[in-house]
N, C-alpha and C positions, 0 to 999 in steps of 0.2 A: 475207803477208796478202793475201787476195783482194780485188780492187776490188769495191765494191758495184755491183750492176747492178739496174735496175728493169725489170721486164717490163710491157709494155702488155697490158691484157686484150684478148683476141680479141673483136671485135665479134660480137654474137649476131644471130640472125634475128628476135628477139622484136619485137613491135609494141607491146603494151600494157604498157609500163613507165612508171614515174612520170616520168622525163625526157621520154619521147615524149609523154605526156599533157599535160605542161606546154607542149611545143612546139605540140601541137594546139590548146591553149587560146589560145596567143599568136596562132596563125593565125586562130582564130575571132574574136579581138578586132580584127583588121585592118579588116574592113568597118565595124565600129562606130566605130573611131577615125576612119576616113575620113568617115563620115556626120556625126559631131559636129564635125569640123574644117571641113567644107564646108557645113554647115547654114546657113540664113539666119535670123537672124544666126548667125555662127559661134560655137560653144561651145568656145572654145579651152581654157578651164579644164578641161572634161571631157576634151578631147583630151590634156591634160597628165596627168590622173589615169590614163586608159587607157594612155597611153604609158609611164608609170611602172610600172604593173602588167605591161606587156609586157616592160620591161627587167628587172624582178624575176624574171619567169618565165624569161627568157633566162639570167640569171645562175644561177638555181636549177637549171635542167635540166642544165647542164654540171657544176655542183658535185656534184649528186646522182649523176649518171652516173659521174663519176670516183671519188667516195667509195665508192659501192656496187658499182662494176664493171658497172653496167647500161648499158654502151656498146653501142649497136646499129647495125647497118648502116643502118637507116632513119634513126636519129637523126643519124648522121654526114652524111647527105645533106639531111635535112629541116631541121636547125637552121640551117645557112648559108642555105638558101632562105628560111626565116622571117626571118632577119636582113635579107636583100636586100629582101624584100617590105615589111618594116617601114620600111626606108630609103625605098622608093619612095612609100609612103603619106605618110610625114612630109614628103618633098620635095614631093609634090603640094600638101599643105596650105601649106607654106612658099611655094611658087611662086605659088599662087593668091592668097595674102594679101600677097605681096611682103615677106616677113619677113627675107629675106637676099639677098645679091647673087646674082642668077640664075646668073652664070657659075660661082660656087663650087659651087652645088648640081648644076649640069649636069656638072661635073667628076666628082662622086661618082656620078651616074647613068651617065655614059658609062663610067667605070672598071668599074662593076659589070656593065653590059650587055656590054662587051667580054669581061670575064672569063667571064661565064656563056655567052654565045652562042659566041664564038670558042673559048673554052677547052673547052667541052663538045664542040663539033664536032671540034676538033683531037684531043682525047683519044679520042673515038670512032673517028676515022680511024686513029690510031696504036695503038689498043687499050691505052692506058696508063691507069693509075689516077689518080683525082683526088688531087692532093697534099693532105696534111693541112693544117689551118689552122696558120699559123705563130704564134710568140710575138708578132712585130710586128703581124701581121694581127689577132690578138685584141685587142691594146691599141689599135691604130688604130681598129678597128671600134667598140670601147667608147667612145673619145673622140669619134668622129664622131657616135655615137648621142647622147652627152651634149651635144655642140655643137648638133645639130639640135633636140634636145628643148629646149635653152635658148632657141633662136630662137622656138619656139612658146610657151615660158613668157613671153618678152618680149612677145609679142602678146597673151597672156592677161592679164598684169599691166597692160599698157597697153591698147591696142586694136590690131586688125590694121592700121588706118590710121596709128596712132601708137604703135609698140611702145615698151616701157620701154627707154630708151637705155642705162643702166648694165648691164642684163641682156644686152642685145643686144651691147654691146661685150665683155662677159665671154664671151659665146657665140663671138664671133669669135676671141678670144684662145685658146679651147680648139679651135675648129674649124679654123683655118688650119694649125697644125702637125699636127693630126690628119689632115687631108686629104693633106698632104705624106707623112706616114708611111703613109697608106692607099695612095698611089700606089707608094711603095717596096715595100710588101707585095705589091702586084699584080705588080711586076717579079720579086719573089722566087718567087711562085707560077708564073710563066711559066718561070723558070729551073729550078725544081724539076720541073715537068712535062717539060721538055726533057731533063733529065738522069736521068729515071727509067728 
């Protein structure tokens, strides 16, 4: 009996696919998210709605791409960029309104900045490919997103000056282990890049 093997679809050069359009939509929502989150007074409820739509488009683009085989070279690069930019705008809102411990959100920002800047430069110099997103990286990224979003929900349910404490505690319960996994996934990406 032959072992079952699954082949990964070869990424295409297509641009106008449903998954890519969803990623473009997510990118277009970023300035609106930032605007409502930083408006005076802040409209954190709207930031939560827009953030939820961004999360849904993120989950949908990947699921559709895998299910239909519509995996593209652009999508492979654009989706993680949209994820990083989503984190950055959420973190800006969180830092401005002091909705979470600053050191914790700085760890997320610094991890992403180092991976993007140092990683891209190192990979360009060594002419290596960007490693694929890992299982741990996907899960950690999802839970970091949920944790950051929950911090903003805490500010929306309460006020930015007095966030809802039970929601904020729940957000920390999700966010702290997610950040640890997020750091481990970064180490995995470095290891994968070195051994390619």
